[in-house]
C-alpha positions as CSV (number, residue, x, y, z in Angstrom):
1,M,0.2,-0.1,-0.2
2,D,2.7,2.6,0.8
3,I,4.4,1.8,-2.5
4,L,0.6,2.8,-4.1
5,V,0.0,5.8,-2.4
6,Y,3.4,7.5,-2.4
7,G,3.3,6.7,-6.3
8,I,0.5,7.9,-6.7
9,I,1.5,11.2,-4.7
10,N,5.3,10.9,-6.3
11,S,3.1,11.0,-10.0
12,V,1.1,13.9,-9.8
13,T,3.8,15.7,-7.8
14,L,6.1,15.2,-11.3
15,S,2.9,16.0,-13.5
16,L,2.9,19.5,-11.9
17,L,6.5,20.0,-12.1
18,S,6.1,19.3,-15.9
19,L,2.7,20.5,-17.5
20,G,4.3,24.2,-17.9
21,F,7.2,22.7,-19.9
22,T,5.1,20.9,-22.0
23,L,2.0,23.2,-22.3
24,V,4.6,26.5,-23.3
25,Y,6.1,23.3,-26.0
26,S,2.9,21.7,-27.1
27,I,1.3,25.4,-28.1
28,S,4.4,27.6,-29.3
29,R,6.8,24.7,-30.4
30,L,9.1,26.3,-28.1
31,P,11.7,24.4,-25.4
32,N,11.6,26.3,-22.2
33,F,15.1,24.9,-21.0
34,A,14.4,28.1,-18.1
35,H,11.0,26.1,-16.9
36,G,13.2,25.2,-13.8
37,A,14.5,28.2,-13.1
38,L,11.3,29.9,-13.0
39,Y,10.1,27.5,-10.5
40,I,12.9,28.1,-7.9
41,T,12.6,31.3,-8.6
42,T,8.9,31.7,-7.7
43,G,9.9,30.2,-4.3
44,Y,12.5,32.8,-3.4
45,F,9.6,35.3,-4.6
46,I,7.3,33.9,-1.8
47,W,9.9,33.8,0.6
48,L,11.2,37.5,0.0
49,F,7.4,38.9,0.0
50,L,6.5,36.7,3.5
51,N,10.0,37.3,4.9
52,G,11.2,40.6,3.5
53,L,8.5,42.8,3.5
54,G,6.0,41.3,5.9
55,L,3.0,40.4,3.6
56,N,0.8,37.1,4.4
57,Y,1.1,33.9,2.9
58,P,-1.6,33.8,0.5
59,L,-1.1,37.6,-1.0
60,S,2.6,36.4,-1.3
61,I,1.7,33.1,-3.3
62,I,-0.2,35.3,-5.7
63,L,2.5,37.8,-6.0
64,G,5.3,35.6,-6.6
65,I,3.1,33.6,-9.5
66,A,1.9,36.9,-11.1
67,L,5.6,37.9,-11.0
68,T,6.7,34.6,-12.7
69,S,4.1,34.7,-15.2
70,L,5.1,38.1,-16.1
71,I,8.9,37.2,-16.4
72,G,7.9,34.3,-18.9
73,A,6.0,36.4,-20.8
74,M,8.7,38.7,-21.1
75,M,11.7,36.1,-22.2
76,Y,9.2,35.9,-25.2
77,R,8.1,39.1,-25.9
78,L,11.6,40.7,-26.1
79,I,14.2,37.5,-26.7
80,L,12.2,34.3,-27.8
81,I,9.9,36.0,-30.9
82,R,13.9,36.8,-32.7
83,I,14.8,33.6,-32.9
84,R,11.7,32.0,-33.1
85,G,12.1,29.0,-35.6
86,M,15.8,28.7,-34.8
87,E,15.8,25.4,-32.9
88,I,19.2,25.1,-31.7
89,S,19.0,29.4,-30.9
90,E,15.7,28.4,-28.9
91,I,17.6,25.8,-26.8
92,I,20.7,28.2,-26.1
93,A,18.5,30.9,-25.4
94,T,16.4,29.7,-23.0
95,Y,18.8,27.6,-21.6
96,A,21.2,30.7,-21.3
97,I,18.2,32.7,-19.7
98,G,17.4,30.0,-16.9
99,L,21.6,29.7,-16.5
100,A,21.5,33.0,-15.3
101,I,19.1,33.2,-13.4
102,I,19.6,30.2,-10.9
103,E,23.7,31.2,-10.5
104,G,22.5,34.8,-10.5
105,L,20.2,33.4,-7.2
106,R,22.8,31.5,-5.9
107,W,25.5,34.4,-6.2
108,G,23.0,36.6,-4.3
109,G,22.9,34.0,-1.1
110,L,20.3,31.3,-1.9
111,R,22.1,28.8,-0.5
112,G,21.9,26.2,2.4
113,T,18.8,25.7,4.7
114,T,17.7,29.2,5.3
115,F,15.0,29.7,3.0
116,T,12.1,27.5,3.6
117,L,8.0,28.4,3.1
118,P,5.5,27.0,5.6
119,S,3.5,24.2,5.4
120,F,-0.2,24.9,4.3
121,A,-1.5,21.8,6.3
122,S,0.1,20.0,9.4
123,G,-1.0,16.9,10.5
124,S,-1.0,13.6,8.8
125,R,-3.3,11.3,8.1
126,D,-4.0,7.8,7.2
127,I,-4.9,6.5,3.6
128,L,-4.7,2.8,3.2
129,G,-3.6,2.6,6.5
130,V,-0.2,4.9,5.3
131,S,0.3,7.5,7.3
132,V,0.9,10.8,4.7
133,D,1.4,14.3,5.5
134,D,-1.6,16.4,5.0
135,Q,1.1,18.9,2.3
136,R,1.5,16.1,0.4
137,L,-2.7,15.2,-0.2
138,L,-3.3,19.1,-0.4
139,V,-0.8,18.9,-3.5
140,V,-2.3,15.8,-5.1
141,V,-5.7,17.3,-4.6
142,I,-4.7,20.5,-6.0
143,G,-3.1,18.8,-8.5
144,F,-6.0,16.9,-10.0
145,A,-8.0,20.0,-9.7
146,V,-5.7,22.0,-12.0
147,F,-5.9,19.1,-14.4
148,V,-9.4,19.5,-14.7
149,L,-9.4,23.1,-14.9
150,L,-6.6,22.6,-17.5
151,Y,-8.8,20.8,-19.6
152,L,-11.8,23.2,-19.3
153,F,-9.7,26.2,-19.9
154,V,-8.6,25.1,-23.8
155,H,-12.1,23.1,-24.2
156,L,-14.3,25.7,-23.3
157,T,-12.5,28.9,-23.8
158,R,-11.9,31.4,-26.9
159,N,-8.5,31.6,-25.7
160,G,-8.0,28.1,-25.0
161,L,-9.6,27.1,-28.3
162,A,-7.0,29.4,-29.7
163,L,-4.2,28.0,-28.1
164,R,-5.5,24.2,-29.1
165,G,-5.5,25.8,-32.9
166,I,-2.4,26.6,-32.5
167,A,-1.3,23.4,-31.0
168,Q,-2.8,21.3,-33.9
169,D,-2.1,23.6,-36.6
170,E,-0.5,26.9,-36.5
171,R,-1.0,28.2,-40.4
172,A,-4.5,27.2,-40.3
173,A,-5.0,28.9,-37.3
174,M,-3.1,32.2,-38.2
175,M,-5.0,32.1,-41.7
176,L,-7.9,32.0,-39.1
177,G,-7.0,35.3,-37.9
178,I,-5.4,33.9,-34.2
179,D,-2.2,35.6,-33.5
180,S,0.6,33.1,-33.1
181,D,2.7,35.6,-30.8
182,R,0.1,36.6,-29.2
183,M,-0.6,32.9,-28.1
184,A,2.9,32.4,-27.5
185,V,3.1,35.1,-25.2
186,V,0.1,33.4,-23.4
187,S,1.6,30.1,-23.3
188,F,5.3,31.0,-21.6
189,A,2.7,32.7,-18.8
190,M,0.3,29.9,-18.3
191,G,3.5,27.6,-18.8
192,S,5.6,30.0,-16.0
193,S,2.3,30.4,-13.5
194,L,2.6,26.6,-13.3
195,A,6.1,26.0,-12.8
196,G,5.1,28.7,-10.0
197,L,2.1,27.1,-8.6
198,S,3.8,24.2,-8.3
199,A,6.8,25.8,-6.5
200,A,4.5,26.9,-4.4
201,L,2.5,23.6,-3.4
202,I,5.9,21.5,-3.5
203,L,8.6,23.8,-2.0
204,P,7.0,24.1,1.5
205,L,8.1,19.8,1.8
206,G,11.7,20.7,2.0
207,N,14.2,23.8,1.1
208,I,14.0,26.6,-1.3
209,V,17.9,25.6,-2.9
210,V,19.0,26.7,-6.5
211,E,19.7,22.8,-6.8
212,A,15.8,22.3,-7.4
213,G,15.7,24.5,-10.6
214,Y,18.2,22.3,-12.3
215,N,16.4,18.7,-10.9
216,V,12.9,20.3,-11.9
217,L,14.4,21.1,-15.1
218,V,15.8,17.2,-15.8
219,F,12.3,15.7,-14.3
220,S,9.9,17.9,-16.8
221,I,12.7,16.7,-19.8
222,A,12.6,13.4,-19.2
223,V,8.3,13.7,-18.6
224,S,8.3,15.4,-22.2
225,V,10.3,13.0,-24.1
226,I,8.4,9.8,-22.7
227,G,4.8,10.8,-22.8
228,G,5.9,12.8,-26.6
229,L,6.8,16.1,-26.7
230,G,3.8,18.6,-27.3
231,S,1.0,16.0,-25.5
232,W,-0.4,16.3,-22.4
233,T,-2.2,13.1,-21.9
234,G,1.5,11.5,-22.6
235,A,2.8,13.6,-20.0
236,I,0.7,12.5,-17.4
237,I,1.0,8.9,-18.3
238,A,5.2,9.1,-18.2
239,S,4.2,11.5,-15.0
240,F,3.2,7.6,-13.6
241,I,5.3,5.5,-15.0
242,I,8.7,7.8,-13.5
243,G,6.8,8.1,-10.5
244,F,6.2,4.7,-9.9
245,A,9.4,3.3,-10.9
246,Q,11.5,6.0,-8.6
247,I,9.2,5.0,-5.8
248,L,10.3,1.0,-6.5
249,T,14.1,2.3,-6.9
250,E,14.1,4.5,-3.3
251,K,12.4,1.5,-2.0
252,F,14.3,-1.4,-3.4
253,L,17.8,0.1,-3.5
254,S,18.1,4.0,-2.7
255,A,16.7,7.6,-3.2
256,H,19.9,8.5,-4.8
257,F,18.9,6.6,-8.0
258,Q,15.8,8.6,-8.4
259,M,17.7,11.0,-11.0
260,V,19.2,7.8,-12.6
261,I,15.8,6.3,-13.3
262,A,14.9,9.8,-15.1
263,L,18.0,9.7,-17.3
264,L,17.6,6.1,-18.0
265,A,14.5,6.7,-18.8
266,I,15.3,9.1,-21.4
267,I,17.6,7.4,-23.0
268,I,15.4,4.4,-23.4
269,T,12.5,5.9,-24.6
270,L,14.9,8.1,-27.3
271,L,16.2,4.2,-28.5
272,I,13.4,2.5,-28.7
273,K,10.8,5.1,-29.4
274,P,12.0,8.6,-30.2
275,S,8.0,10.3,-30.6
276,G,7.2,9.2,-26.8
277,I,4.4,7.4,-26.0
278,L,1.7,9.7,-27.3
279,G,3.9,12.4,-29.4
280,R,3.6,12.9,-32.9
281,Q,7.9,13.9,-33.6
282,K,9.6,11.2,-35.8
283,E,6.5,8.6,-36.5
284,L,7.3,8.7,-39.9
285,E,10.7,7.6,-39.3
286,E,10.2,5.4,-36.7
287,R,7.3,3.6,-39.1
288,V,9.8,3.7,-42.2
């Protein structure tokens, strides 16, 4: 039962961490390698508003996510719009931005165990005979709520349908009057907001350290590659595959091998099915 319960918790956590990365790529076809940096930046913003400015916790979270969303939108509007379509340049630019943010935070003193966020809920309860703290249960509940709300947004709202149109066929969507650059800005803002939301939920379980930014980026890439680049459903399926694999590895080997499992999953997927579980990249090559 502990493998089942903590496997689900870990899988939903991975889904939250990677959903913003997947959303940006599925809509704009831009790999946001600054995703992990935006994650850790949100945590620092929240801590700064909470401890430096003395604001209350909910307002600090809202402001932190809003600022991260603005940074994501400005990344595209000021930099990425100029190199869109140049795949290598896109990767280098986003990774350079993320590296500059993370190392800037490290240089500014974000290190050690000093920076922590309080939990939303204290205590624990038994789930199927397994003791689980309330903060992790909150991550699962809000995670499922985010999945449902995001599904409703992209299927029932005008902007959501425009995002789906760009994701499915950018040229056809542009012929119908949908502004590709505007949708890319929206996707970066939403993807950054999702990174910020996951930080607000998950960082209270540990410390705010810059290394978490690199870890989040690796996990997001692993989930996206295995699920299929641009596939939201594939990303969720991949999150459960990696999530349960990590829990099994932690139980029977060691928690230190969790990152190794994610990297091995990327390599095996690229060797066997480069397009991923539900991805459309390279499918023709694979059939040939």
